[in-house]
C-alpha positions as CSV (number, residue, x, y, z in Angstrom):
1,M,-10.5,7.8,-23.1
2,L,-9.1,4.5,-22.0
3,F,-10.2,3.4,-18.5
4,S,-6.5,3.2,-17.3
5,K,-5.9,6.8,-18.4
6,Y,-9.1,8.1,-16.9
7,L,-8.3,6.4,-13.6
8,E,-4.8,7.8,-13.5
9,N,-6.0,11.4,-14.2
10,R,-8.8,11.2,-11.6
11,Q,-6.5,9.9,-8.9
12,N,-3.9,12.6,-9.6
13,F,-6.6,15.3,-9.5
14,I,-8.1,14.0,-6.3
15,L,-4.7,13.6,-4.6
16,K,-3.7,17.2,-5.4
17,K,-7.1,18.6,-4.2
18,Y,-7.1,16.5,-1.0
19,L,-3.5,17.5,0.0
20,N,-4.5,21.1,-0.3
21,F,-7.6,20.5,1.8
22,S,-5.8,18.7,4.6
23,S,-3.1,21.3,4.7
24,N,-5.7,24.1,5.3
25,L,-7.3,22.1,8.1
26,R,-4.0,21.7,9.9
27,K,-3.2,25.4,9.5
28,N,-6.5,26.0,11.3
29,G,-5.4,23.9,14.3
30,I,-7.3,20.8,13.4
31,Y,-5.1,17.7,13.8
32,N,-7.3,14.9,15.4
33,S,-10.0,14.3,12.8
34,P,-11.3,11.6,10.4
35,Y,-11.2,14.3,7.7
36,L,-7.4,13.9,7.8
37,Y,-7.6,10.1,7.4
38,P,-8.6,9.4,3.8
39,C,-9.3,5.7,4.2
40,T,-10.0,3.7,1.0
41,W,-10.5,0.2,2.3
42,Y,-13.2,0.5,5.0
43,D,-16.8,1.6,4.6
44,N,-16.8,4.4,7.1
45,F,-17.2,8.2,7.3
46,S,-13.6,8.8,6.1
47,K,-14.1,6.8,2.9
48,S,-17.6,8.3,2.4
49,F,-16.2,11.8,2.8
50,L,-13.3,11.1,0.3
51,K,-15.9,9.8,-2.2
52,Y,-18.1,12.9,-1.7
53,F,-15.0,15.0,-2.0
54,Y,-14.5,14.0,-5.6
55,L,-18.0,12.9,-6.8
56,K,-20.1,15.4,-4.9
57,K,-22.7,12.6,-4.6
58,N,-24.2,10.5,-1.8
59,F,-24.5,13.4,0.6
60,R,-27.3,11.5,2.4
61,N,-25.0,8.6,3.1
62,L,-22.3,11.0,4.3
63,V,-24.7,12.5,6.8
64,Y,-25.8,9.1,7.9
65,L,-22.2,7.9,8.6
66,Y,-21.4,11.2,10.3
67,I,-24.3,10.7,12.7
68,K,-23.5,7.0,13.1
69,E,-19.9,7.7,14.1
70,I,-20.9,10.2,16.6
71,I,-23.2,7.6,18.2
72,L,-20.3,5.1,18.1
73,I,-18.4,7.3,20.5
74,F,-20.3,5.5,23.2
75,S,-18.8,2.2,22.1
76,I,-15.4,3.5,23.3
77,L,-16.7,3.9,26.9
78,N,-16.0,0.2,27.6
79,Y,-12.3,0.4,26.8
80,K,-9.8,-0.2,29.5
81,I,-6.0,0.0,29.6
82,Y,-3.9,-2.7,31.4
83,F,-0.4,-1.8,32.6
84,P,2.3,-4.2,33.9
85,K,2.8,-3.7,37.6
86,N,6.5,-3.0,37.5
87,L,7.4,-0.9,34.4
88,K,11.0,0.1,34.1
89,K,12.0,3.7,33.7
90,N,14.1,3.1,30.5
91,Y,13.4,1.2,27.3
92,N,15.1,1.3,23.9
93,N,12.0,0.7,21.8
94,F,8.3,1.4,22.2
95,Y,6.2,-0.7,19.8
96,V,2.6,0.2,18.9
97,T,0.6,-2.6,17.3
98,W,-2.7,-4.6,17.2
99,I,-3.4,-8.0,18.7
100,K,-6.1,-10.6,19.1
101,N,-6.7,-12.5,22.3
102,H,-4.8,-15.6,21.1
103,D,-1.7,-13.6,20.3
104,L,-0.9,-13.3,24.0
105,I,0.2,-16.5,25.7
106,N,1.3,-16.6,29.3
107,G,1.8,-12.9,29.3
108,K,4.0,-12.9,26.2
109,L,3.4,-11.7,22.7
110,K,3.8,-14.8,20.5
111,N,2.4,-13.5,17.2
112,D,2.6,-9.9,16.0
113,R,1.3,-10.0,12.4
114,Y,1.8,-6.2,12.0
115,L,5.4,-5.7,13.2
116,F,6.7,-9.3,13.2
117,T,8.2,-8.9,16.6
118,R,8.0,-10.8,19.9
119,S,8.0,-9.4,23.4
120,H,11.0,-11.4,24.6
121,S,13.3,-8.4,24.7
122,K,13.5,-6.7,28.1
123,T,14.6,-3.5,26.5
124,S,11.3,-3.0,24.6
125,L,7.9,-1.8,25.7
126,Y,4.7,-2.7,23.8
127,L,1.4,-1.0,23.4
128,C,-1.1,-3.6,22.0
129,I,-4.6,-2.5,20.9
130,N,-6.8,-5.6,21.1
131,L,-9.1,-6.2,18.2
132,D,-11.2,-8.7,20.1
133,K,-13.7,-8.2,22.9
134,N,-13.6,-9.4,26.5
135,F,-9.8,-9.4,27.0
136,D,-8.7,-12.2,29.4
137,Y,-6.3,-10.3,31.6
138,Q,-2.8,-11.8,31.8
139,K,0.2,-10.6,33.9
140,T,2.8,-9.1,31.6
141,K,6.2,-7.6,32.1
142,N,6.5,-5.2,29.2
143,I,3.1,-5.2,27.4
144,I,0.4,-2.6,27.8
145,V,-3.0,-3.7,26.5
146,F,-5.8,-1.4,25.4
147,S,-9.0,-3.5,25.1
148,K,-12.8,-3.6,25.2
149,I,-14.4,-5.0,28.4
150,S,-17.9,-5.5,29.7
151,M,-19.9,-2.3,30.1
152,F,-20.9,-0.7,33.3
153,R,-17.8,-1.2,35.3
154,S,-16.1,1.5,37.3
155,N,-13.8,2.1,34.3
156,T,-16.9,3.1,32.3
157,L,-17.6,6.0,34.7
158,I,-14.0,7.2,34.3
159,N,-14.4,7.1,30.5
160,I,-17.6,9.1,30.7
161,Y,-15.7,11.8,32.5
162,Y,-13.1,11.7,29.6
163,L,-15.9,12.0,27.1
164,V,-17.3,15.1,28.8
165,S,-13.8,16.5,28.9
166,F,-13.3,15.7,25.2
167,I,-16.6,17.4,24.2
168,F,-15.8,20.5,26.1
169,S,-12.4,20.7,24.5
170,I,-14.0,21.1,21.1
171,L,-17.4,22.4,21.9
172,F,-16.8,26.2,21.5
173,S,-14.7,26.0,18.3
174,K,-14.9,24.9,14.7
175,K,-13.1,21.7,15.8
176,I,-16.5,20.2,16.8
177,I,-17.5,19.8,13.2
178,Y,-14.3,17.9,12.3
179,S,-13.5,16.1,15.6
180,L,-16.8,14.9,17.1
181,N,-16.3,11.4,15.9
182,V,-15.5,7.9,17.2
183,Y,-12.0,8.0,15.6
184,S,-11.1,11.3,17.2
185,F,-12.4,10.2,20.7
186,F,-10.6,6.9,20.4
187,A,-7.4,8.8,19.7
188,Y,-8.1,11.2,22.6
189,I,-8.9,8.6,25.3
190,L,-6.0,6.3,24.3
191,N,-3.5,9.1,24.4
192,I,-4.9,10.4,27.8
193,K,-4.6,6.9,29.4
194,I,-1.2,6.0,27.9
195,N,0.4,9.4,28.6
196,K,-0.3,9.0,32.4
197,K,2.3,6.3,32.4
198,I,4.8,6.9,29.6
199,K,5.5,10.5,30.7
200,Y,7.6,8.9,33.4
201,I,9.3,6.5,31.0
202,S,12.1,7.2,28.6
203,F,12.7,5.4,25.3
204,K,14.8,6.0,22.2
205,K,12.5,4.9,19.4
206,V,8.8,4.5,18.7
207,L,7.9,2.0,16.0
208,M,4.4,1.4,14.5
209,S,2.8,-0.1,11.4
210,Y,1.8,3.3,10.1
211,E,-1.5,3.9,8.4
212,G,-2.0,7.6,9.2
213,Q,-4.8,6.9,11.7
214,P,-5.8,9.7,14.0
215,F,-4.7,7.9,17.1
216,Q,-1.2,7.2,15.5
217,N,-0.7,10.9,14.6
218,L,-1.9,12.1,18.0
219,L,0.4,9.7,19.8
220,I,3.4,10.9,17.7
221,R,2.4,14.5,18.4
222,N,2.3,13.9,22.2
223,I,5.6,11.9,22.2
224,K,7.3,14.7,20.4
225,R,6.0,17.1,23.0
226,K,7.4,14.9,25.7
227,D,10.9,14.7,24.1
228,K,11.7,15.9,20.5
229,K,14.8,13.6,20.5
230,I,12.7,10.4,20.5
231,K,12.8,8.9,17.0
232,T,9.5,7.9,15.6
233,I,9.4,5.2,12.9
234,G,6.6,4.2,10.6
235,I,6.7,0.7,9.1
236,I,5.0,0.5,5.7
237,K,4.7,-2.9,4.0
238,S,1.3,-2.9,2.3
239,F,0.6,-2.2,-1.3
240,Q,-2.7,-0.4,-1.1
241,P,-4.0,0.5,-4.7
242,F,-4.6,4.2,-3.9
243,P,-2.5,4.9,-0.8
244,I,-3.5,8.5,-0.3
245,H,-3.7,7.9,3.5
246,L,0.1,7.8,3.7
247,Y,0.7,11.4,2.8
248,K,3.3,13.2,5.0
249,N,2.0,15.6,7.6
250,N,3.3,17.5,10.6
251,D,2.5,14.5,12.9
252,A,3.9,11.7,10.6
253,P,6.9,9.6,11.7
254,D,10.4,10.9,11.4
255,K,11.6,7.9,9.4
256,I,10.1,5.1,7.3
257,Y,11.0,1.4,7.2
258,F,9.6,0.1,3.8
259,S,9.2,-3.3,2.2
260,D,9.6,-2.4,-1.5
261,N,11.1,0.3,-3.6
262,K,7.8,0.8,-5.4
263,I,6.3,2.0,-2.2
264,K,9.2,4.4,-1.6
265,K,9.0,5.8,-5.1
266,H,5.4,6.8,-5.0
267,M,5.6,8.2,-1.4
268,I,8.4,10.5,-2.6
269,K,6.8,11.4,-5.9
270,K,3.2,11.7,-4.8
271,L,2.8,11.9,-1.0
272,L,5.3,14.7,0.0
273,W,8.0,12.5,1.5
274,K,11.7,13.0,0.8
275,E,14.5,10.6,0.0
276,N,16.2,11.0,3.4
277,D,12.9,10.1,5.2
278,F,13.4,6.5,4.2
279,E,15.9,4.8,6.5
280,K,15.6,1.0,6.1
281,K,14.3,-1.6,3.7
282,I,12.7,-4.5,5.6
283,N,12.2,-8.1,4.6
284,Y,8.5,-8.9,4.0
285,R,7.2,-12.2,2.6
286,L,4.5,-11.6,0.1
287,N,1.1,-13.4,0.5
288,N,0.7,-15.9,-2.3
289,L,-3.1,-16.2,-2.7
290,K,-3.4,-18.0,-6.1
291,G,-6.6,-20.0,-6.3
292,K,-8.4,-17.7,-4.0
293,I,-11.3,-15.2,-4.0
294,V,-10.0,-12.7,-1.4
295,L,-12.5,-10.7,0.5
296,P,-11.4,-7.2,1.8
297,F,-11.7,-5.7,5.2
298,S,-15.0,-4.1,4.3
299,I,-17.6,-4.3,1.5
300,S,-20.4,-1.7,1.0
301,N,-22.8,-3.9,-1.0
302,Y,-22.5,-7.7,-0.6
303,D,-25.4,-8.4,-2.9
304,K,-23.8,-6.4,-5.7
305,I,-20.5,-8.3,-5.3
306,Y,-22.3,-11.6,-5.5
307,E,-24.2,-10.6,-8.6
308,I,-20.9,-9.6,-10.4
309,I,-19.2,-12.9,-9.4
310,S,-22.3,-14.8,-10.6
311,E,-22.2,-13.0,-13.9
312,L,-18.5,-13.7,-14.4
313,Y,-19.1,-17.4,-13.6
314,K,-22.2,-17.9,-15.7
315,K,-20.7,-16.2,-18.7
316,K,-17.4,-18.1,-18.3
317,K,-15.3,-15.0,-18.2
318,I,-12.7,-16.7,-16.0
319,K,-11.2,-20.1,-16.7
320,N,-11.7,-22.7,-13.8
321,F,-13.6,-20.1,-11.8
322,E,-15.5,-22.8,-9.8
323,T,-12.2,-24.0,-8.3
324,L,-11.4,-20.8,-6.5
325,E,-11.7,-20.9,-2.8
326,T,-13.2,-17.9,-0.9
327,Q,-11.0,-16.4,1.8
328,I,-12.4,-14.2,4.5
329,H,-10.5,-11.2,5.8
330,P,-9.0,-12.2,9.2
331,N,-9.7,-8.9,10.9
332,T,-13.0,-7.9,9.3
333,A,-15.7,-6.3,11.4
334,E,-18.2,-7.9,8.9
335,M,-17.6,-11.5,9.7
336,N,-21.3,-12.6,9.5
337,E,-21.7,-10.9,6.1
338,Q,-18.5,-12.5,4.7
339,L,-19.5,-16.0,6.0
340,I,-22.9,-15.6,4.2
341,L,-21.2,-14.5,1.0
342,K,-18.7,-17.4,1.2
343,K,-21.6,-19.9,1.7
344,K,-23.5,-18.4,-1.3
345,L,-20.4,-18.7,-3.5
346,K,-19.9,-22.3,-2.5
347,K,-23.4,-23.0,-3.5
348,L,-23.0,-21.1,-6.8
349,F,-19.9,-23.2,-7.7
350,K,-21.8,-26.4,-6.7
351,N,-19.3,-27.3,-4.1
352,K,-16.6,-28.2,-6.7
353,N,-13.3,-28.9,-5.1
354,K,-11.0,-29.5,-8.0
355,K,-7.4,-28.2,-7.6
356,N,-7.0,-24.9,-9.4
357,K,-4.4,-25.1,-12.1
358,E,-4.4,-21.4,-12.8
359,K,-2.2,-18.9,-11.1
360,L,-5.3,-16.8,-10.5
361,L,-6.4,-14.4,-7.7
362,L,-9.8,-12.8,-7.7
363,A,-9.5,-9.8,-5.4
364,I,-12.6,-7.9,-4.1
365,G,-12.3,-4.1,-3.3
366,S,-9.3,-2.2,-2.1
367,T,-6.6,-4.7,-1.0
368,S,-2.8,-4.9,-1.0
369,V,-2.8,-8.5,-2.2
370,I,-3.3,-7.3,-5.8
371,L,0.2,-5.9,-6.1
372,E,1.7,-8.7,-4.0
373,N,0.4,-11.4,-6.2
374,L,1.3,-9.6,-9.4
375,L,4.9,-9.5,-8.1
376,L,4.6,-13.2,-7.5
377,G,3.7,-13.9,-11.1
378,N,0.0,-14.6,-10.5
379,K,-2.8,-13.4,-12.7
380,V,-5.0,-10.9,-10.8
381,I,-8.6,-9.9,-11.5
382,Q,-10.4,-7.3,-9.3
383,I,-14.0,-6.6,-8.6
384,Y,-14.5,-3.1,-7.4
385,E,-17.3,-0.9,-6.0
386,D,-15.5,2.5,-6.5
387,E,-12.7,2.5,-9.1
388,I,-11.1,5.7,-7.8
389,A,-10.5,4.5,-4.3
390,E,-10.0,0.8,-5.0
391,C,-8.2,0.3,-8.3
392,C,-4.5,0.4,-9.1
393,S,-3.3,2.9,-11.6
394,K,0.0,3.9,-13.2
395,S,-0.1,7.1,-11.2
396,F,1.1,5.2,-8.1
397,W,2.2,1.9,-9.7
398,P,4.0,2.8,-13.0
399,G,4.7,-0.8,-14.1
400,I,1.1,-1.9,-14.0
401,K,-1.3,-2.6,-17.0
402,I,-5.0,-2.5,-16.3
403,T,-7.7,-3.8,-18.6
404,K,-11.5,-3.4,-18.0
405,L,-13.3,-6.6,-18.6
406,I,-16.9,-5.7,-17.8
407,N,-18.5,-3.0,-15.5
408,N,-16.8,-3.1,-12.1
409,V,-14.2,-5.8,-13.1
410,V,-10.6,-5.3,-14.3
411,S,-7.6,-7.5,-14.9
412,Y,-4.0,-6.6,-14.1
413,S,-0.6,-7.5,-15.4
414,L,2.9,-6.1,-14.9
415,Q,4.8,-4.6,-17.8
């Protein structure tokens, strides 16, 4: 069987099986759980469970990550929420997004790379989850910030109380197996803290860059409890190869803003959405990354990736390979590992800096830049660790042609 056909069949089989599994969990009252978040781009418990779900292998790694993410619950104890002093009682829009420290300047949101908005509008309220540590507090008028701080402050004691409350809420039920996890506790504590304020505030719309994360679904769930008339909108602009995480569920947004008709089509055909769920097509500038080796958010085995690149280079499988420049993922939690890999590749290519003449992108792992650069007319080669979770197939992207070059390496083109 051709690799492309095998990949298509496996993704279809896994999707059907997973949707049935997630539906049964929700019927049993489980809604805040990493089991309901089939992540394909981050080396965490959710991805490991999805892999075990279809391979029935690596049970030891699954148990390891399960225990690790229970321990990581304690890392949430140093989160604090910062509210503006004088919040209004009425807003039109409530935006939920992520930031880094440098995105806030003089109390204003200057750069929102997820929603492409700015906080100048007085009729909008923002909830910003800070990806950096040690947030430097700034006075804001309409921005709520949820961020890590130094440990062992008074806020930590309050969070310990919430942790005890969270554990008791799931302790004597089957939920403990599915919800005792860092993602579930993060969703729980964020929603507890934000609900204390927003229950007194009215707004017409909630907008977020939707990924199906537990905290997003729980936030939508609580907002609908507050007022069913509030319209929730998920903004989807990325082209993930196997976007199983975007399946529609009871706590998904009411409407979708989307960047490309290809995304809309597979969400309707594969992920349980309906035509009238899609309200607006948005402008989104594709990332032209020709001449780059693009590292993803997370990599399981950096040594293996280096070995594959080294083999491709030494066997001259790719023309002008040595001119490619390595680009680190801007939000990775594995910055040190990616910097080391970048340094090793620079040494491998002998520091050559010739301008790349090829419209070529070498993508590592699960990343949306594969489809984006194919649409821009660039040649795309991908190195993958897990073909089911990380590769593009005709099942979701009908116009794509995939060719296997060597083990763990494929090339793509658009038909």
